[in-house]
N, C-alpha and C positions, 0 to 999 in steps of 0.2 A: 131252793132260790135264796132262802133265808141266810145259807153260808156264803150265799155270791154276795147278797148287800154287806154283810157281815165284813166281808173281804174290801169289797169296796169303802166301806168307812173306814175300813183301817187303812188302806191306802193314801183315802182323801186328806186324813187328819195329817197322817205322816209329810204327805206333800204341803198343806197347808202351813204346817210347822215351819218350812222354809219360804215362807211369802210366796205359795206356789203361784203363775197365772194359767196354768192349766185348769184349777178346780176353782177358780172364782166362777160366780155366776154370769155364765161365758153368755146367756142371752143378752145382756151389755154391752160383749162387743159388737153383735151385730147391729148396730145404731142403724134406723131409717134414713138411707140414704136418699130417700125423695119423700118430702113432704114440705109444708110451709115451714117458712124461717120460724127457729124457735121465738120466746120473750127474750128481748133484751136485742136492742137494733144497735150495730157496726158505728163506730162513730161517726164516720162520714154522714150518717143519717142525722144526726145532731146537727145540722146546719141550717141558716135561714132559709126560707122556703125559697125565697128569688134564686138563691146558689144551687139549693136542691135541685132545681127545676130544668137548672142548667146541667146541673150532672146528669141527670135522666136524659135530657135532648142528646150532648154528646155520648153517653151509654149507648142510648140508640142507632146512633150515626156509626158507632165502631161495631156494634152487632153485624151492619149492613155489609162490613167489610169481609174480605173472603177470609176464612180460617187458616193459621200457619199448621204448619207439621204434614201427616199424611192420616186420610181418613181411615178410623179403626171402626173395621167391620165386628159386628156382634155375631158370633155363631148362634146357626139354629138351636143348638142345646150348648149353653153358656153354662161355665161353672158356677157353683152356688156363691154369691156374693157374701162376704164377712165385713166388709165398711172397714176395714183396719187401718187403709192408706188415710195418711191427711188430705182434707180436702179443704184446699184454700181460696176466699174467696176474694176476688178482684172489687177495689169500690167501684160505685155504680157507675162511674165516669167512665171505667175501661170495658163496660156492657157487662154483659150477662155472663159473666167469665170466671170459671174455677179450673184452677189447678189440682188435679189428684197426683200426689207422690207418696209411693209406697214408703216403707223405711227402709233407710240406706241407699234411698235414691237423692238424697240430698235435701232432704225436706227442712232441716232446719236453717240454710241459707235459703231456699223459697219463702220460708217462712219471715225470715229477715224482711225481704224483698215486701212480699205482703204488707208487715207493719208498717216500712215507710211509705208504701202509698196511702196505707189507711190513715196513718197519725202524720205524716208530713217530716219524720227524721227517721234517722236510723238509731235503734235500740244503743245503749251503752254495756248492755250485758245481755245474756241469752234469754229470750223470753219466758219466764215460769209458766207452770202450768195453772199457776192460780189465775194469772193476767190472760190465759188463753180461755179459763172457764167462765170468764166475766164477757165475752162474747163467742159462744161455740156458732154464730152465724158468719163469723170469718176466719176460725183455725179448722174445723170441723163441720162445716156447713153441711146442709141438706141440699141435693140438688132438684131442679123443676124440668118443666119440657122445655124451657126457653132458654135454656144454658146451655152454653157452650162448655164444654170441658176437655181439658189438655191435660192429659195423660204423660206423666214423664215416667220412661221406660227404663232399665238398665240390663244390661246380657245379663240371662241368669247367671253363667257361671262366673262372673265378676262378682255379681249381687252376693252368691253364695259366700264365695271366698272374702268379699269383705265384712261381712258377718260373722265369720270365723275371727277373724284377725282384730276384729273391734270388740267384739262382745263375748270371746272366748278367751284368745291368746291375752289381751290385753289385762284380763283379769287374773292372769297367772304370772302379773309381772313383766310383760313383752309389749313391747308399742310405746308410742305417744302417753303424754300423761293427756289426762283429760283437762285437766285446768281447775278439778274439784279439788279440794286439799282431803276433804273427809275420805273419799274413794279411791284416792291415788289413781292407778291407773285405768280404773274400772268404773262404768256408769251404768252397766247392766250385765248383770251375770247372767248370762243366759242356760247356763248350765244347773246353775244353783237357783234360778228363780220359775223354771220352767213347771218343776215336777213332773216331767215325762221322761226323765230318766233316773236310771239306778240310784239310791241313795250314798253308792262307795265312788261315785262320780261327783255328785252334784256336793257332798262334803267333803272331798278330797283337799290337800291344803294346797293352800295357791300361790304355789312357787313357781318358776320356769322349769325347773325339773320335773315335775307334774304334770307339765300342759300335754293336753291330748295332740297327737297330730290331726293335721286337717283330714287325711283318711280315716282315723279313727272316729273323728267330729261328725264325717259325714255320713259313717255308718254308722253312728248314735242315731242321727236323725232318722235316716230310714228305717231304724228299728224298731223307733218311737211312731212314725207313721203306720206302723203295723195295727196300732190301737188308737192312733187319735189322727184328726187332719191336722196338717201340716200348720193352721194358723193358730190351732189351741196349743200346740208346741210351744210354738214363741210367735208372737205378732211382728217381730224381724224377720221371720224366717214363710209369712204368710206369699204364696204366691200374689204377683202382681196383678194379673188377670182377676183374682177373687177379691181384691181392694178396690179396682179402679173401672173394671169394665161395665159402667153404667149407663147400659142400655137405654135409657128413658130419656136421654138431655137431647137436645136438638139436635147438637153436634158431640161426636165421638171423635178428636184428634190426637194421632199418636207423637211424641217429641222424645225422641232417643237421645239420651244423653250423652252416647258416643257421638252425636252428630250436633251436640248445642251450638257449635260455631256457625251453623248453617239456617235453623230456625230461631235463633234469639235474634238476630236483626229485625226479623219480621214481627216477632210476639213485641218487641219493642213499640213498632212503628204501627201495630193494628190495635193494640189495647194503650198506647200511648202510656210507656213506661217510664216517668219522667227521671226515677231515680237510676234510669241504667243510661242516660244520655250523655256524651262525653266521657267523663273517664268508666263508665259503666260498672262494672262488679268492683272494680278498685275503690270505689269509695270505703268499701270495707275488706277486700282485697286486693292482691297486687297482681291481679288478673283482670283481660275484659270479660272473662265469664269462667266457670269454675272447673270444666268438664271437656274432655274432648282436646280437639288439635290447639286449642286454646292455650295448653298448658301444664292441663291433668287436674285432680282432684286436690285445691290445695285450699289449708285451711282458712276461713275467716278469722277475724280478730276477733269476734264478739261471741263470747261464751266458750264451751268445752270443743276438743276436737277428737274429729270423729274420722277424718281421711285417713286413709289404710294405703296408699297407693297400690291397692289388689289389681291395676288394670293393667301394670306392669310386671306382676308376679304370677301370674296363671301360668307360666312354665316353671315355677319354682314348687309351684305346691300341687298342680293336676296331673295324674296319669290317664292312662286309659280305663282304671278302675272307677276312680273318682268321677270322670268323667262320665261315666257311664249310668253313675247315679245320681249324679247332678241333673241327667237328661229325665231319670226316670221321676224324679222328685216335682222338674218343674215342666214336665211334656206340653202342658198346655199355656205355660208361658212361651214356649219356644214356638208354640203352632200360634197362637193368638196374636203376639207381639212381633212375629216375623223374623226371629234372629236364627241366623244359621246354627246346627247343631254341633259344626264344626268348632275344637277349642279357637277362641279369636288369639290372632297373633299378639305377642306382646312389642312394645315399642324396642328398638335398638338402644342399646345404655350409649 
C-alpha cells in the first residue's frame, strides 16, 4: 500500500509541475449546482426599488410563457453531475432563466449576450475571469427549483473534433490565432495541462510536424479514461450531460446548436432579449446567429478566436474507428441529448 501511495505521490508531483488540471483539488470542480445565490448580487439588483419591482413583475410574466426548445427528460439513473459547464443567469426581467452551456458550445458568445443584457452594453473585450469572479451568481450561477434551464447542446462528434482543432492542433501551430499575443495560437494546451497524458506527449515540441493526428488524440483520450473520469482529464472533454443535466430545476429545455435558427426567435420573444432585436447577433458578429443554417460558427469581434469550422470537417477527420471511439466516450450524451449515432453529414462545398 505504501508503495502504491509513493508512486501516486510521484506521479502527482510530476503532473503538478506541468500545471495539471487533473491533480488539483477536484472537489472544487464539483461546485454545488443547487443552492441559494452566493454573496454578491448581480448588477441588475442594484437598482432603485421601483425599477427592481418592475423587473420582478416582468420576470414573472415571462416565466408564465411557454419555454423554448424541447423538454429534456432526466433518465431514471442520470450520470454523475460535475457542474463544469457555464451556468449563465439572465437578468431578473427575463424571468428565472439560466443558460447552461458546456465548453465548445459557444459559451463565450452566450456570455457576451448575458453581459449585454445585464450591464446594458456589449463589452469591448472578452470578459475576464476576474470580472466573472465578482458576480458568480451571473456567470456560474446556482440553480433553484424555480428556474427554467436552457441546455445548449452540440453533436458529440462535432464537439470532440472542435476540441481537438482548438485545444490541441492550434497549440502545435496550426489554425487561426486566438488574438492573445503572449500565447500565439494556443489559449489552452489540453495535452500539457491535463496531467492525464504521458510526459512524452505533454512535453513534446509544439510544432506542426509533431502534432498528433485526430485518431491519435482520440486514442490518448480513451486510454486516459481507463484511469480517470472524462471530466477530470480536461473540462473541455467533460460530457455535456454531466455538466447540464440539472434535474432539480423547474424546467429543463434542450436547445441544439445545429437548430439555432429555429429556437433563437422563440428565445428572443420569450425572454425579451433586447440585444438580439433587429440586427441580432450582428451587433458583434456578421450573422444573425452564430451557428447552424445562419452561416456556421463565425468568430465574434470580441476577444479570442475559437471557432474551428468543425461542423464542415467531420468527413476530413473521422473514420469508422474514431467514430466508434467517440461513441464509446460520449454514449450517454448521444442517448440523453437525442443525437443520432451516425456521423453528421458535412455541408457541400
